[in-house]
C-alpha positions as CSV (number, residue, x, y, z in Angstrom):
1,M,11.5,15.5,-18.9
2,I,8.9,18.0,-20.1
3,F,7.6,16.1,-22.9
4,G,7.2,13.2,-20.2
5,F,5.5,15.4,-17.7
6,G,3.5,16.8,-21.0
7,F,2.7,13.1,-21.4
8,V,1.7,12.5,-18.0
9,I,-0.6,15.3,-17.8
10,Y,-2.4,14.7,-21.1
11,M,-2.7,11.0,-19.9
12,G,-5.5,12.2,-17.2
13,P,-5.5,12.8,-13.3
14,L,-5.5,9.2,-12.7
15,V,-2.3,8.9,-13.8
16,L,-0.9,11.9,-12.5
17,V,-2.1,11.1,-9.1
18,L,-0.2,7.9,-9.0
19,L,2.9,9.8,-10.4
20,I,2.7,12.2,-7.5
21,F,2.4,8.8,-5.0
22,A,5.2,7.5,-6.5
23,I,7.2,10.0,-6.2
24,Q,6.2,10.9,-2.3
25,I,6.6,7.1,-1.7
26,K,10.3,7.7,-2.7
27,C,11.3,10.3,-0.9
28,F,9.7,8.9,2.5
29,H,11.8,6.0,1.7
30,E,15.1,8.5,1.4
31,I,14.0,10.1,4.7
32,I,13.2,6.7,6.8
33,T,16.5,5.4,5.4
34,I,18.7,8.4,6.7
35,G,16.2,8.8,10.1
36,Y,16.8,5.2,10.5
37,T,20.8,5.2,10.3
38,V,20.4,8.2,12.7
39,Y,18.5,6.9,15.3
40,K,19.8,2.9,15.3
41,S,21.7,3.7,18.3
42,F,18.7,4.4,20.2
43,D,17.5,0.9,19.6
44,L,13.8,2.2,18.3
45,P,11.4,-0.6,18.0
46,W,9.1,-0.6,14.9
47,F,10.8,2.7,13.6
48,R,10.4,1.9,9.9
49,T,6.8,0.1,10.4
50,L,5.4,2.8,12.3
51,S,6.7,5.5,9.9
52,W,5.3,3.8,6.6
53,Y,2.3,3.1,8.6
54,F,1.7,7.0,9.1
55,L,2.6,7.5,5.9
56,F,0.0,5.5,4.8
57,A,-2.9,6.4,7.0
58,S,-2.1,10.4,6.5
59,N,-2.6,9.6,2.8
60,Y,-5.5,7.9,3.2
61,F,-7.2,10.5,5.6
62,F,-5.9,13.4,3.4
63,Y,-6.7,12.1,-0.1
64,G,-8.9,8.9,0.3
65,E,-12.4,10.2,0.3
66,S,-11.4,12.4,-3.2
67,L,-9.6,9.3,-4.5
68,I,-12.5,7.0,-3.4
69,D,-15.3,9.2,-5.5
70,Y,-12.9,9.0,-8.4
71,F,-12.2,5.4,-8.1
72,G,-16.2,5.1,-7.7
73,V,-16.8,6.5,-10.9
74,L,-14.4,4.6,-12.9
75,L,-15.3,1.4,-11.4
76,H,-19.3,2.1,-12.2
77,R,-18.1,2.6,-16.0
């Protein structure tokens, strides 16, 4: 695992950011699954959809500006 993480770091910041997003999405999926089973009896409409929307909206507002600048540089190459 150490050599795998070293390889990810060697590949650059873009791959590291994508790895962090993948880990974040998988962890959030686990949390939402637990929350859905707990709150299933309350019959909350759109529970999972709103939760995923909140995840992507918060990621956009926290990381969006810096990532757009970085991807803009990559796209102009």
